[in-house]
C-alpha positions, 0 to 999 in steps of 0.5 A: 943534695936537692932531693934530701932538702925536698924530702925534709920540706915535705916531712916538715909540712906534714908535721905543721899540718898535723899540729894546726888544722887551719894550715894549708901548704901554699903552692907555687903560682904555677902549681895546683893545690896538693894534698901530698902528705895530708890525711884525707878530710876537709881543710880551709882554703889556703886563701884566707879571704875565701871563707866560703871555699874549702879543700877536700883531700882524697889521697893526694888529690885536692878538690876545691868546693864552695859552701852554698847560700842559705836564705840569701846568706853565703855560708862559710866553712866551719872547722868545728863541722869539718868532720860532719857531712855539712861543714858549712855554717853561718858566718858569725858561727863559722868565724872564718877570719877570727880562727884562721892561722895561715902558714905560708910556704914554698915547696921548693925553698927552705924559707918559712914565713911567720904565721899571721893570726887575725883576731877580731874582738867584738864588744856588745853593750846591753842597756836594760831599762828598768820596768816602771812599777804598776800602780796599786789597783783600787780596792776590789780591783786587780791585774788578771795577767798577774795570775795570782790568787788570794785567800783566807780561812776557807775561801779565796779570790780569783782576779776575773778580767773585765776585758779592758786590762783590769779585773775584779776579785771574785770570791770562791770557796775551798772544798769542804773541810779545806783551808787556804794556804798562801804561797809565793808562786800561785798565791795559794791553794786549798789544803787540809788543816794538817797541811797548814804551816804552824803559823797559819794553824795558830792564825786560823784557830785564834780567829773565831770567824774562821774556826769557832771556839767551843760554846753553847748558844741559842740560834734564833730569838724563837728559841728563847724560853724553850728547851732548844739550844746548840753546842759547838764542840772543841776543834780537834785540829783536823776538821771543822765539820760536824762540830755544831749540834742542835740539842733539846732539853729532856722532856719533864716527867708527868706533873713536873714543870718543863725544862728550858735552856738557861743561857746564863747558866749554860744548862737546862733548868726549870722553866721558871728560871729561864729569862726572856731576851729583855730579862724578864722571866719566861712563862711556863 
């Protein structure tokens, strides 16, 4: 009868150990810890206060081992690392007392104590102080550490540090035939006209200082009362290059009055019809 009870207790202990990795059979005070009925592996120490210790089961033999220290901190046995070659971890990660569930048993009695579960709850409150907005810098000044560019049309500006935390905007030119396209990341970049959004294409086309409209004109005052004039051809929505042409009225045939550019008529005409800047007739 006694042997049957003992066999039943061993089987019950094996079932309990397989269903909860934290359980370990407590021996009698005069007996050593035993791995009888347990699979080979690593187990937490049955004394829940000995977080740094653990049991190595090899066959029926139980070997007690202790985790080392790391940088002066005593490491604890970790259930999550029990299958690795190094089952020890920092106390806050191993969480010895918050994970242990201990079943206390006597190997020669039929009395089972109710497992005690220790639960530790830590509440952390984080207070974030809002960052005070920086004041808007004066005109021409900027903050270099913001790493932003700004620009318009075919040029842009870079914030260059002055060594005291402040910076000055310095002008840069986009590459030939490129236009400035703003963005929310770097501030913007130079691109081809076709890369611009419709909004910026319309904006630049409507600004004569950025994309001049087609027109005829005379460049210098010296060109007045002369056959010389210039012409800007229409923008083709691609390139702003080579749109300006410097032209000259054709040479008059022999015994004919010379041809001069007449800005009011936007054409070449007999020199008598050309006007000076003060409105008086040109002298042929």
